[in-house]
C-alpha positions as CSV (number, residue, x, y, z in Angstrom):
1,X,-6.4,-21.0,-19.4
2,X,-3.5,-21.7,-16.8
3,X,-1.9,-18.9,-15.0
4,X,1.9,-19.5,-15.5
5,X,5.1,-17.8,-15.6
6,X,5.2,-14.3,-15.4
7,X,1.4,-14.1,-15.4
8,X,1.6,-16.3,-12.2
9,X,3.9,-14.2,-10.4
10,X,2.0,-10.9,-11.2
11,X,-1.6,-12.4,-10.1
12,X,-0.1,-13.0,-6.6
13,X,2.1,-10.2,-6.4
14,X,-1.7,-8.0,-6.8
15,X,-3.4,-10.5,-4.5
16,X,-0.2,-9.9,-2.0
17,X,-0.4,-6.2,-2.1
18,X,-4.1,-6.2,-1.6
19,X,-4.0,-8.1,1.3
20,X,-1.4,-6.1,2.8
21,X,-3.1,-3.0,2.2
22,X,-6.5,-4.3,4.0
23,X,-4.0,-5.2,6.8
24,X,-2.6,-1.6,7.0
25,X,-6.0,-0.2,7.1
26,X,-7.5,-2.2,9.7
27,X,-4.2,-1.6,11.7
28,X,-4.6,2.6,11.0
29,X,-8.3,2.8,11.6
30,X,-7.8,3.0,15.2
31,X,-5.7,6.2,14.8
32,X,-8.5,7.7,12.1
33,X,-5.7,7.2,8.9
34,X,-6.4,5.3,5.8
35,X,-3.5,3.1,4.0
36,X,-3.5,5.9,1.0
37,X,-2.8,8.3,4.1
38,X,-0.2,6.6,5.6
39,X,2.1,6.7,2.2
40,X,1.7,10.3,2.1
41,X,3.3,10.7,5.7
42,X,5.6,8.3,5.2
43,X,6.8,10.7,1.8
44,X,6.5,13.7,4.1
45,X,8.6,12.1,6.9
46,X,11.5,10.9,4.0
47,X,11.2,14.6,2.6
48,X,11.3,17.1,5.4
49,X,10.0,20.6,4.2
50,X,8.1,18.9,1.3
51,X,5.0,21.1,0.2
52,X,1.7,20.8,-0.8
53,X,2.9,21.9,-4.3
């Protein structure tokens, strides 16, 4: 079965997302951070006073 239309776009977006996440992980490794932690840091930066709750 051939991927066409929306399925093809979704497939390529997933692939691109994985590649970006891997690259980000490599760049952050020197700081002892993961890609997941990076997104939390962005949220904290964008929302001063944010608590764990």
